[in-house]
C-alpha positions, 0 to 999 in steps of 0.5 A: 617850235611850240612849247608843250602845254604841260611846260606852259602850265608848269611855268605859270605855276612857278610865276604864281608861286614866285608872285605869292612868295611861295618859291624855294630853292632846295638842295637835293641829290639827283636820283640818277647820278647822285650829284648835288642839285639846287632845285626850284620848288613851289611851296604849297600847303596841305593842312599842316603839311608843307608840300615842295613841288620840284620843277627843275634844277639850276644849271651847274657852272655857266648856264650858257655852256649848258644849253643850246638856244633855238635857231632864229633862222630855222624854227625847227632847229637849234644853234650849235655850240660853235655858233653860240661861241661865234666860231661857226 
């Protein structure tokens, strides 16, 4: 699976921000659910203003339960939850 260019660009921006010491973790509310989120942000400046650019939030609980990784045997597929837990 190819990662889209916009995702690569955002990832590279995060790497630069981290390397420059301009990465922050900001507490926010999810605009849809109203749940509390901890959001990774690049910190920039525009004159005297500080600009926080959100890139994504940290997974709640166990991140291994939140995401299914790509299937190494199928470039277009993902592992199932059962495969990740070793029960498939």
